[in-house]
C-alpha positions as CSV (number, residue, x, y, z in Angstrom):
1,M,-3.1,-9.4,4.5
2,P,-2.9,-8.5,0.8
3,E,-2.1,-11.0,-1.8
4,K,1.4,-10.8,-3.1
5,I,1.6,-10.4,-7.0
6,I,4.2,-12.6,-8.4
7,W,3.8,-11.9,-12.1
8,A,1.6,-9.7,-14.1
9,K,1.5,-9.0,-17.9
10,R,-0.4,-6.5,-19.9
11,I,-1.1,-7.8,-23.4
12,D,-3.1,-4.9,-24.8
13,K,-5.8,-2.3,-23.9
14,D,-8.4,-5.0,-23.0
15,N,-6.4,-8.0,-22.0
16,G,-3.9,-9.1,-19.5
17,Y,-3.1,-11.8,-16.6
18,C,-1.5,-11.9,-13.3
19,R,-0.5,-14.6,-10.7
20,T,-0.4,-14.4,-7.0
21,Q,1.8,-16.0,-4.3
22,S,-1.2,-18.3,-3.4
23,K,-1.2,-19.8,-7.0
24,R,-4.5,-17.7,-7.8
25,L,-4.7,-16.7,-11.6
26,F,-6.6,-13.7,-12.7
27,Q,-7.6,-12.5,-16.2
28,F,-7.9,-8.8,-17.0
29,K,-10.6,-8.3,-19.7
30,R,-12.2,-5.2,-20.8
31,N,-11.3,-3.3,-17.7
32,K,-12.4,-6.1,-15.4
33,W,-10.7,-8.8,-13.3
34,N,-12.0,-12.3,-13.0
35,E,-10.4,-15.1,-11.2
36,L,-9.6,-18.4,-13.1
37,H,-11.0,-21.2,-11.1
38,L,-9.0,-24.1,-12.5
39,P,-9.4,-27.3,-10.6
40,Q,-7.1,-29.0,-12.8
41,L,-4.2,-27.0,-11.2
42,N,-5.1,-27.6,-7.6
43,A,-2.3,-30.2,-7.2
44,V,0.2,-28.2,-9.2
45,T,3.0,-26.0,-8.0
46,I,3.2,-23.2,-10.3
47,H,6.7,-22.1,-11.2
48,R,6.3,-19.9,-14.3
49,T,3.5,-18.0,-16.1
50,N,3.5,-16.3,-19.5
51,A,1.0,-14.8,-21.9
52,F,1.3,-13.6,-25.5
53,L,-2.2,-13.8,-27.0
54,P,-5.3,-12.1,-25.4
55,N,-7.1,-15.4,-24.5
56,E,-4.3,-17.7,-23.7
57,L,-2.3,-18.2,-20.5
58,W,0.8,-20.6,-20.2
59,V,1.7,-22.1,-17.1
60,A,4.6,-24.3,-16.1
61,G,4.7,-26.3,-12.9
62,V,5.2,-29.6,-11.1
63,R,2.4,-31.9,-9.9
64,F,2.4,-32.9,-6.3
65,G,4.5,-36.0,-5.8
66,E,6.3,-35.8,-9.1
67,Q,9.8,-34.2,-10.2
68,R,9.4,-33.1,-13.7
69,T,8.0,-29.9,-15.0
70,T,4.8,-29.9,-17.0
71,L,3.3,-27.3,-19.2
72,F,-0.4,-26.1,-19.4
73,R,-2.1,-23.9,-22.0
74,I,-5.2,-22.3,-20.6
75,T,-7.9,-20.8,-22.7
76,G,-10.6,-19.4,-20.9
77,Q,-11.6,-22.1,-18.4
78,D,-10.2,-24.9,-20.5
79,V,-6.8,-26.3,-19.6
80,E,-4.7,-28.4,-21.9
81,E,-1.7,-30.3,-20.6
82,L,1.2,-30.5,-23.3
83,H,3.4,-33.2,-21.6
84,P,6.9,-31.9,-22.4
85,P,9.7,-34.7,-22.3
86,N,11.4,-35.0,-19.0
87,V,12.8,-31.6,-18.5
88,D,14.4,-30.4,-15.3
89,N,12.8,-27.0,-15.0
90,I,11.0,-24.8,-17.5
91,I,12.5,-21.1,-17.1
92,S,11.5,-19.3,-20.3
93,L,8.7,-19.5,-22.8
94,F,8.1,-18.0,-26.1
95,Q,4.9,-18.4,-28.4
96,H,6.0,-18.0,-32.0
97,T,2.8,-18.7,-33.7
98,N,-0.6,-20.1,-32.5
99,D,0.5,-23.6,-32.7
100,S,4.3,-23.2,-32.3
101,F,6.3,-22.4,-29.2
102,W,9.6,-22.7,-27.4
103,I,10.5,-23.6,-23.8
104,G,14.0,-22.9,-22.2
105,C,15.0,-25.0,-19.3
106,N,18.0,-25.5,-16.9
107,W,21.4,-26.8,-18.0
108,G,21.1,-25.8,-21.7
109,E,17.8,-27.8,-22.5
110,M,15.5,-26.3,-25.2
111,L,12.5,-27.8,-26.8
112,S,10.0,-26.5,-29.4
113,F,6.5,-27.7,-30.0
114,E,5.6,-27.8,-33.7
115,D,2.9,-29.9,-35.5
116,N,1.7,-31.3,-32.2
117,A,5.1,-32.8,-31.4
118,W,8.1,-31.8,-29.0
119,I,11.4,-31.3,-30.7
120,K,14.6,-31.1,-28.6
121,H,17.5,-28.7,-29.8
122,L,21.0,-29.0,-29.3
123,L,22.4,-25.9,-27.7
124,P,26.1,-24.7,-27.6
125,T,25.8,-24.1,-23.8
126,Q,25.0,-25.8,-20.7
127,K,23.8,-22.7,-18.7
128,H,20.3,-22.0,-17.9
129,I,18.1,-20.6,-20.6
130,S,16.5,-17.6,-18.9
131,F,14.9,-15.6,-21.7
132,L,13.4,-16.2,-25.0
133,W,12.1,-13.5,-27.4
134,Q,11.5,-12.5,-31.0
135,M,13.2,-9.5,-32.5
136,H,11.5,-6.9,-34.5
137,N,12.6,-8.5,-37.7
138,G,11.2,-11.9,-36.6
139,N,14.3,-13.6,-35.7
140,L,14.3,-15.7,-32.5
141,W,16.8,-15.0,-29.8
142,G,17.6,-16.1,-26.3
143,S,19.9,-15.7,-23.3
144,S,21.5,-18.0,-20.8
145,D,23.1,-17.5,-17.4
146,F,24.9,-19.3,-14.7
147,R,26.9,-17.9,-11.7
148,G,27.1,-14.4,-13.1
149,I,28.1,-15.2,-16.7
150,S,25.5,-14.7,-19.4
151,E,25.3,-15.4,-23.1
152,L,23.3,-13.9,-26.0
153,L,21.9,-16.7,-28.3
154,R,20.4,-16.5,-31.8
155,L,18.6,-19.0,-33.9
156,T,20.3,-19.2,-37.3
157,P,19.5,-21.8,-40.2
158,A,22.4,-24.0,-38.8
159,G,21.0,-24.0,-35.2
160,W,21.4,-21.9,-32.0
161,T,24.7,-19.9,-31.9
162,I,26.3,-18.0,-29.0
163,I,26.6,-14.2,-30.2
164,E,28.2,-12.7,-27.2
165,T,29.4,-13.8,-23.8
166,I,28.7,-11.3,-20.9
167,T,31.2,-11.5,-17.9
168,D,30.5,-8.1,-16.2
169,G,27.0,-9.0,-14.8
170,E,24.1,-11.3,-15.1
171,I,21.2,-10.6,-17.6
172,V,18.1,-9.7,-15.5
173,N,15.6,-8.9,-18.4
174,V,15.6,-8.3,-22.1
175,W,13.6,-6.1,-24.3
176,P,13.5,-6.1,-28.2
177,F,14.5,-2.6,-29.5
178,R,14.3,-1.5,-32.9
179,D,16.7,-3.9,-34.6
180,G,18.5,-4.8,-31.4
181,I,17.7,-5.3,-27.7
182,I,18.0,-3.4,-24.5
183,L,19.4,-5.6,-21.7
184,K,19.2,-5.1,-18.0
185,I,22.5,-6.4,-16.5
186,D,22.5,-6.2,-12.9
187,A,21.1,-2.8,-12.2
188,S,22.1,-1.2,-15.6
189,L,20.8,-0.8,-19.0
190,W,22.7,-1.6,-22.2
191,L,21.9,-1.3,-25.9
192,Y,23.0,-4.3,-28.0
193,E,22.8,-3.8,-31.9
194,P,24.0,-6.5,-34.1
195,D,27.5,-6.0,-35.5
196,N,28.1,-3.0,-33.1
197,P,29.7,-3.0,-29.7
198,R,27.4,-3.1,-26.6
199,K,26.7,0.5,-25.1
200,K,25.5,1.5,-21.7
201,I,22.4,3.7,-21.4
202,N,22.6,6.3,-18.9
203,I,19.9,5.8,-16.3
204,P,18.4,8.9,-14.6
205,F,20.0,8.6,-11.2
206,S,23.1,7.7,-9.5
207,G,24.2,4.8,-7.3
208,K,23.0,1.2,-7.2
209,R,19.3,1.8,-6.9
210,D,17.3,-0.8,-8.6
211,F,14.5,-0.2,-11.0
212,H,11.8,-1.8,-13.3
213,F,11.7,-1.0,-17.0
214,D,9.5,-2.0,-20.0
215,L,9.1,-1.0,-23.5
216,F,6.1,-0.8,-26.0
217,N,6.3,-0.7,-29.8
218,Y,9.9,-1.8,-29.7
219,Q,11.0,1.8,-29.0
220,N,9.6,3.8,-26.3
221,G,8.9,3.1,-22.6
222,Y,9.0,3.7,-18.9
223,L,11.3,3.3,-16.0
224,I,10.4,3.5,-12.4
225,D,12.9,3.2,-9.6
226,T,12.5,1.7,-6.1
227,M,11.8,5.2,-4.7
228,G,8.8,5.6,-6.9
229,H,10.3,8.0,-9.5
230,L,8.7,7.5,-12.9
231,F,10.7,8.4,-16.0
232,A,9.7,8.3,-19.8
233,F,12.2,6.8,-22.0
234,S,12.6,7.9,-25.7
235,G,13.9,5.4,-28.1
236,Q,15.0,8.1,-30.5
237,T,17.3,9.8,-28.0
238,Q,17.8,6.9,-25.7
239,K,17.4,9.3,-22.8
240,F,15.0,9.6,-19.7
241,T,12.5,12.4,-18.8
242,P,11.0,12.7,-15.3
243,V,7.4,12.2,-15.4
244,D,6.2,12.0,-11.6
245,T,7.1,10.9,-8.2
246,L,4.6,8.1,-7.1
247,V,5.2,5.5,-4.5
248,A,8.0,3.0,-3.7
249,G,7.9,-0.5,-4.6
250,L,6.0,-0.3,-8.0
251,E,6.5,-2.6,-10.9
252,I,5.6,-2.0,-14.5
253,S,4.0,-3.9,-17.4
254,L,3.6,-2.1,-20.8
255,S,1.7,-3.6,-23.9
256,K,2.8,-3.3,-27.5
257,D,-0.1,-1.0,-28.2
258,G,0.9,1.4,-25.6
259,F,-1.3,0.6,-22.5
260,G,0.2,-0.5,-19.3
261,W,0.0,-1.2,-15.5
262,L,1.9,0.0,-12.7
263,Y,1.5,-2.5,-10.0
264,Y,2.5,-2.9,-6.3
265,P,3.5,-6.5,-5.4
266,E,1.3,-6.4,-2.3
267,G,-1.9,-6.6,-4.5
268,V,-2.8,-3.3,-6.1
269,F,-3.0,-2.4,-9.7
270,Y,-3.0,1.0,-11.4
271,T,-4.0,0.9,-15.1
272,F,-3.6,3.6,-17.7
273,D,-6.9,4.5,-19.5
274,K,-5.2,5.9,-22.7
275,P,-2.2,4.9,-24.6
276,I,1.0,6.0,-22.8
277,A,2.2,7.5,-25.9
278,T,-0.3,10.0,-25.7
279,Q,-0.7,10.4,-22.0
280,V,2.6,10.2,-20.0
281,S,1.1,11.0,-16.6
282,P,-1.4,8.4,-15.4
283,V,-4.6,9.7,-13.9
284,N,-6.7,6.7,-13.2
285,A,-6.2,3.9,-10.8
286,N,-7.9,0.5,-10.1
287,F,-7.9,-1.5,-6.9
288,F,-7.2,-5.2,-7.4
289,I,-7.3,-8.2,-5.0
290,H,-6.2,-6.1,-2.1
291,R,-7.2,-7.8,1.2
292,M,-6.5,-6.2,4.6
293,D,-8.1,-7.4,7.7
294,L,-9.5,-4.2,9.4
295,S,-11.5,-6.1,12.2
296,D,-9.0,-4.8,14.7
297,L,-8.5,-1.4,13.4
298,M,-8.4,1.2,16.3
299,G,-7.8,4.3,14.5
300,A,-6.5,6.1,11.2
301,G,-4.7,9.4,10.9
302,F,-4.5,11.2,7.6
303,I,-1.2,12.8,6.8
304,A,-1.6,15.4,4.0
305,G,1.2,15.5,1.4
306,T,2.4,18.7,-0.3
307,K,4.8,17.5,-3.0
308,K,4.3,13.8,-2.4
309,P,1.1,11.7,-2.1
310,D,-0.9,11.8,1.1
311,L,-0.7,9.0,3.7
312,L,-3.2,7.2,5.8
313,Y,-1.7,5.8,9.0
314,L,-3.7,2.8,10.1
315,V,-3.4,1.7,13.8
316,D,-4.0,-1.9,14.5
317,L,-4.9,-3.5,17.9
318,E,-2.5,-6.5,17.5
319,R,-0.8,-6.6,14.1
320,E,1.9,-4.3,12.8
321,N,0.6,-0.8,11.9
322,R,0.4,-0.1,8.1
323,V,0.4,3.1,6.0
324,A,-2.1,3.5,3.0
325,Q,-0.4,5.8,0.4
326,S,-2.6,7.9,-1.6
327,F,-1.1,7.3,-5.1
328,L,-2.8,8.9,-8.1
329,Q,-5.2,11.6,-8.1
330,D,-7.2,13.5,-10.8
331,K,-8.3,16.7,-9.4
332,T,-10.9,17.2,-11.9
333,K,-12.7,14.0,-10.8
334,F,-11.5,14.2,-7.1
335,F,-10.5,10.6,-6.3
336,K,-7.7,9.0,-4.6
337,R,-6.3,5.5,-4.5
338,G,-4.0,3.9,-2.2
339,I,-1.5,1.1,-1.5
340,Y,-0.5,-0.4,1.9
341,T,3.0,-0.6,3.3
342,R,4.7,-1.0,6.6
343,A,4.5,2.0,8.9
344,A,8.2,1.4,9.9
345,D,9.1,2.3,6.3
346,F,8.4,5.7,7.1
347,G,10.0,6.0,10.5
348,L,6.7,5.2,12.3
349,A,8.1,2.4,14.2
350,E,7.0,1.6,17.8
351,R,7.9,-1.4,20.0
352,Q,5.4,-4.3,19.6
353,E,5.8,-5.3,23.1
354,S,5.8,-3.6,26.4
355,K,8.4,-3.5,29.0
356,D,6.9,-6.6,30.6
357,K,7.1,-8.5,27.1
358,A,3.3,-8.4,26.7
359,P,1.7,-7.1,23.6
360,T,1.3,-3.2,23.6
361,Y,-2.2,-3.2,21.9
362,D,-2.2,0.1,20.1
363,A,-5.2,2.1,20.9
364,A,-5.6,5.4,18.9
365,V,-3.6,7.9,16.9
366,L,-3.5,11.7,16.4
367,V,-2.0,13.5,13.4
368,A,-1.3,17.2,13.9
369,D,1.5,19.8,13.9
370,F,2.7,19.6,17.4
371,N,6.1,21.7,17.0
372,N,4.8,24.5,14.7
373,D,7.0,23.8,11.8
374,A,4.0,23.3,9.4
375,K,4.5,19.7,9.1
376,E,2.0,17.2,10.5
377,D,3.3,14.9,13.3
378,V,2.0,11.6,14.7
379,F,1.0,10.9,18.3
380,L,0.2,7.2,19.0
381,T,-1.1,5.6,22.1
382,A,-1.1,1.9,23.2
383,I,-3.6,0.5,25.7
384,Y,-0.9,-0.7,28.2
385,G,0.8,2.8,28.9
386,Q,3.0,3.3,25.9
387,K,2.8,6.4,23.8
388,Y,4.9,7.7,20.9
389,L,5.3,11.2,19.3
390,F,6.9,11.1,15.8
391,F,7.9,14.4,14.3
392,Q,7.9,14.8,10.6
393,Q,11.5,15.8,9.7
394,N,11.1,15.9,5.9
395,E,8.1,15.1,3.9
396,R,7.0,11.5,4.7
397,V,10.2,11.0,6.8
398,F,9.4,10.7,10.7
399,A,11.6,10.2,13.7
400,D,10.7,9.1,17.3
401,G,10.8,12.3,19.5
402,T,8.9,10.8,22.4
403,S,11.6,11.2,25.0
404,W,12.6,14.6,23.9
405,A,8.9,15.7,24.1
406,G,8.7,14.7,27.6
407,L,6.2,11.8,26.9
408,R,8.1,8.6,27.4
409,E,6.8,7.4,30.7
410,E,4.8,4.0,30.6
411,E,2.2,3.5,33.0
412,G,-1.5,3.0,33.4
413,R,-3.9,2.1,30.6
414,L,-4.4,4.7,27.9
415,G,-7.4,5.5,25.8
416,Q,-8.0,7.7,22.7
417,P,-6.3,11.2,23.0
418,A,-7.4,14.5,21.8
419,T,-5.5,17.6,20.9
420,S,-6.3,21.3,20.9
421,D,-4.9,24.8,22.2
422,F,-6.5,24.3,25.6
423,D,-4.8,27.4,27.1
424,G,-5.0,29.6,24.0
425,D,-1.3,30.2,23.6
426,G,-1.0,29.3,20.0
427,D,0.1,25.7,20.1
428,L,-1.6,22.3,20.4
429,D,-2.0,20.6,24.0
430,L,-2.9,17.1,24.7
431,C,-5.5,15.4,26.7
432,L,-4.8,11.8,27.5
433,P,-7.6,9.6,28.9
434,R,-6.7,6.9,31.5
435,A,-8.6,3.8,32.5
436,F,-7.8,4.1,36.2
437,S,-7.5,7.8,37.0
438,Q,-8.8,11.3,35.6
439,P,-7.3,12.3,32.2
440,D,-4.0,14.0,31.9
441,I,-3.6,17.2,30.3
442,F,-0.1,18.0,28.8
443,V,0.6,21.6,27.9
444,N,2.8,22.5,24.9
445,N,5.7,24.9,25.1
446,G,5.2,25.7,21.3
447,K,8.3,23.5,20.3
448,G,6.7,20.1,20.6
449,Q,7.7,19.6,24.3
450,F,5.1,18.8,26.9
451,T,4.5,19.2,30.7
452,R,1.9,17.4,32.6
453,V,-0.4,19.7,34.6
454,L,-2.3,18.4,37.6
455,G,-5.4,19.7,39.1
456,L,-7.2,20.8,36.0
457,M,-10.2,18.4,36.4
458,P,-13.3,18.7,38.6
459,D,-13.2,16.5,41.6
460,E,-16.7,14.8,40.7
461,L,-15.3,13.5,37.4
462,P,-15.0,9.8,37.7
463,K,-11.5,8.3,37.9
464,S,-11.7,6.7,34.6
465,S,-12.1,7.6,30.8
466,G,-11.6,5.9,27.5
467,S,-11.7,8.6,24.9
468,A,-11.7,12.2,24.5
469,V,-12.6,15.2,22.1
470,F,-12.0,18.8,22.3
471,A,-14.9,21.0,21.0
472,N,-16.3,24.4,21.5
473,L,-19.7,23.5,22.7
474,D,-20.8,27.0,24.0
475,K,-19.3,29.2,21.3
476,D,-17.0,31.0,23.5
477,K,-13.2,31.0,22.4
478,W,-12.1,28.1,24.5
479,P,-12.2,24.6,23.5
480,D,-14.3,22.4,25.9
481,L,-13.6,18.8,26.6
482,I,-15.9,15.7,26.0
483,L,-15.0,12.4,27.6
484,G,-16.3,9.0,27.0
485,V,-16.4,7.1,30.2
486,P,-17.0,3.3,30.1
487,G,-19.8,2.4,32.4
488,S,-21.0,5.8,33.0
489,G,-21.6,7.5,29.5
490,I,-20.5,10.9,28.3
491,Y,-19.0,13.7,30.2
492,M,-19.0,17.3,29.0
493,L,-16.5,19.7,30.6
494,K,-16.4,23.4,30.2
495,N,-13.1,25.0,29.6
496,I,-12.8,27.9,32.2
497,N,-10.5,30.6,30.5
498,G,-7.8,28.1,29.7
499,Q,-6.9,27.5,33.3
500,K,-9.1,24.4,34.3
501,F,-12.2,22.5,33.4
502,G,-15.6,22.6,35.3
503,M,-18.6,20.5,35.3
504,P,-21.5,22.4,33.9
505,V,-25.2,21.6,34.6
506,I,-26.4,19.7,31.4
507,S,-30.2,20.2,31.0
508,G,-32.6,18.6,28.6
509,T,-31.6,15.0,28.8
510,S,-29.7,12.5,30.8
511,I,-26.1,12.5,29.4
512,N,-24.4,10.7,32.2
513,S,-26.7,7.8,32.7
514,R,-24.7,6.0,35.1
515,K,-25.8,2.9,33.5
516,P,-23.4,0.1,32.5
517,E,-22.3,0.9,29.0
518,K,-19.2,0.1,26.8
519,L,-18.8,3.4,25.3
520,G,-16.6,3.4,22.1
521,S,-15.9,7.1,21.7
522,P,-17.8,10.5,21.3
523,T,-17.6,12.7,18.2
524,V,-19.0,16.0,17.3
525,G,-20.6,17.6,14.2
526,D,-23.4,20.1,13.5
527,Y,-26.2,17.6,12.8
528,D,-29.0,20.1,12.3
529,N,-26.8,22.9,10.7
530,D,-27.8,25.5,13.4
531,G,-24.2,26.7,13.9
532,D,-23.3,24.7,17.1
533,L,-21.8,21.3,17.6
534,D,-23.9,18.2,18.5
535,V,-22.5,15.2,20.1
536,L,-22.7,11.5,19.0
537,G,-21.7,8.7,21.3
538,C,-20.7,5.4,19.9
539,K,-21.6,2.3,22.0
540,L,-20.4,-1.3,21.7
541,Y,-23.3,-2.9,23.6
542,K,-26.2,-0.6,23.1
543,S,-27.6,1.7,20.4
544,N,-25.6,4.9,19.6
545,S,-26.9,8.2,21.1
546,L,-27.2,11.5,19.3
547,Y,-27.6,14.6,21.4
548,R,-28.5,17.8,19.7
549,N,-26.9,21.0,21.1
550,D,-29.7,23.7,22.0
551,G,-27.3,26.2,23.4
552,D,-26.4,27.1,27.2
553,W,-25.6,23.6,27.8
554,R,-29.0,22.1,26.9
555,F,-29.1,18.9,25.0
556,T,-31.9,17.0,23.5
557,A,-31.6,13.1,22.7
558,V,-32.5,12.8,18.9
559,T,-31.1,9.3,18.1
560,E,-34.3,7.8,16.9
561,A,-35.2,10.8,14.8
562,A,-31.8,10.8,13.1
563,G,-32.2,7.1,12.2
564,L,-29.3,5.9,14.4
565,I,-31.3,4.0,16.9
566,A,-30.4,0.6,15.4
567,S,-26.7,1.2,15.1
568,T,-25.0,-1.2,17.5
569,L,-21.6,-2.5,17.9
570,T,-19.8,0.8,17.0
571,N,-16.4,1.9,18.3
572,G,-16.0,5.2,16.7
573,A,-17.1,7.8,14.2
574,V,-15.8,10.9,12.5
C-alpha cells in the first residue's frame, strides 16, 4: 500500500521536506527526494515536524518509555537534541533566526531558545498554543485554541497579549498576509488586519466543502477543494479565479519564492517546475514514495476522460480494487502521472465475498461502451461466479447495472471475458469463459441488456476455458474468437456470419498441443506488419508462444525468432 503523507513543506525552489505515517523523513533537494536515515530517531514517536531553512528540519517527539516531548534539530544527517524543559506536548514551532526559535505547547506553555538556553514565557491564556508565525513587518504572533474557542496572540515589549478572542469557530490554519493575516476558521477564510474588524473572504464554492489553502510572498496563493477544483487567489482583489479541475484529495504547500507542491496524502507529489506567479496551470508531475503491491494484479481497464482526467481501473485478486487517476498532462511532451484511490469512490464497488462468504477473487475487467451512450462502462468478473456491469452515468460516476443488464447470476468459475460486435448489429456483445463448461455468448440488445445464447460453440471445443479474445483473423467482416484453454492450449474459432462459431482446420503448426499447460491468456497484434493479426499465448509454466498468421488459417510458430522463448511465468499481455 502507499505511504501516507502526514506533513510536507516546500521551502523554496530546490528544497523541502515531508514525513510519512511510518515515521520516514524525506528531504527534497534540487528536484530529487532522499530519505533521511536517522538511527537516533528509531525509538522516537514523532508528533510534529517543521522546516524554515533549506538544510534544517525540526522534529518534536517522545522517546519510548518517556512522557515528555523532546525536540530535535536535523541538519543533513546530523541530529541535535535540544532537551526543552518538561513540557506536556509541543504543538507549534517557529524559527526566528538561525539560533533563536519558539515552541508552543499544551495549556498555555510557551518557550523560546536563545543564547543556547531555554526561556519560559508567561502567557495570558491556558489554551493550547496551536500556531506561531512572523508577520510581514517582523512581529511575532501566535494563536491558541481549546474546545472551539480560539485566541489571537501578539508579542509586545511587555510580553504576550491577547488581541482577539474568536468564539464562532476554531482556527485551523494561519497565513501572514500583507500587514495582517488570513485565518482558516473551520471551513471558511477570514482576513484580519490590525485595528480593523475581521472580514470574511468569499470562497469560490457554496456549502461546507473543505479545502486546502496556502500563500506565497505574503499576498497571492492557491486553494484546492476536496473535489479537486484548483483556484488562484489574488491578494490585491481578495478573489479567486478557477484554474483547473484536478483530482480529489490533494493538499497544497507553497514556498515564499513562488514554487509549490500539490500532494496526495497516499504518497504522490506533483511539483511545479516554474514559479506559480508566472505559471498558474501546472504541467509537470513527479511520483514520490508511492508503493502499491501489484503481485496479484489480474487486470486493468483504461477509462478515457473528456473534461476530467483519465482513470485506470486496477483489478486485484484478493485486495480491494483501486483506481489510478491520470492527473496532469502536458500534451506537447505527452506524459501522464497518476495517483491511486479506492474504486468505490467512483461507484465501482463490488462485494468482496461470494454468497457463501468466500473471497470472490476478481479475475478480469473490460472497459467499453455497452449501452451506446458514448461513455465507457466497466464489466468485471470474479473467479467464483460473480460479475458486475457498471454503467458510467456522468463522467467518472458509475452505477451498478448488473441486474438490469441481465448478468446478475452467480455460478461456475469465470475467466477473462472479451467483447466485440459478434452478430454485426452495431452493439457490443460478450464472451464469458467458464472453467467447467464451454464459454457463454451474451448478445446485447443495443441498450446494455444481455441475453445468453446457447448452441453457438462447436461440439468438439473442450468444456473449459480461461480467457477469450475477439479478433478478425481471416480478414472477413466478422470477429473471430480465440480461447485460452488451460491444459490444452489456444483454440481459434471462426465466426460464421454472426450466427455461430466453427472450428477451422489450423495448418502450419500445432496450436492445440493437448499438453498440460497453464495458459495465462492469448492476445493479438500484427507482429510482422503484414496486415493480419498474429497470436501470442502467455503461459505460466512454459515459455510464451508466438504464432505468425500467414493467412487462410495457416500459422507458424516464431517464438524463438521473436526473442520470446525465455519469457516464462507470464499471465497476460497487451
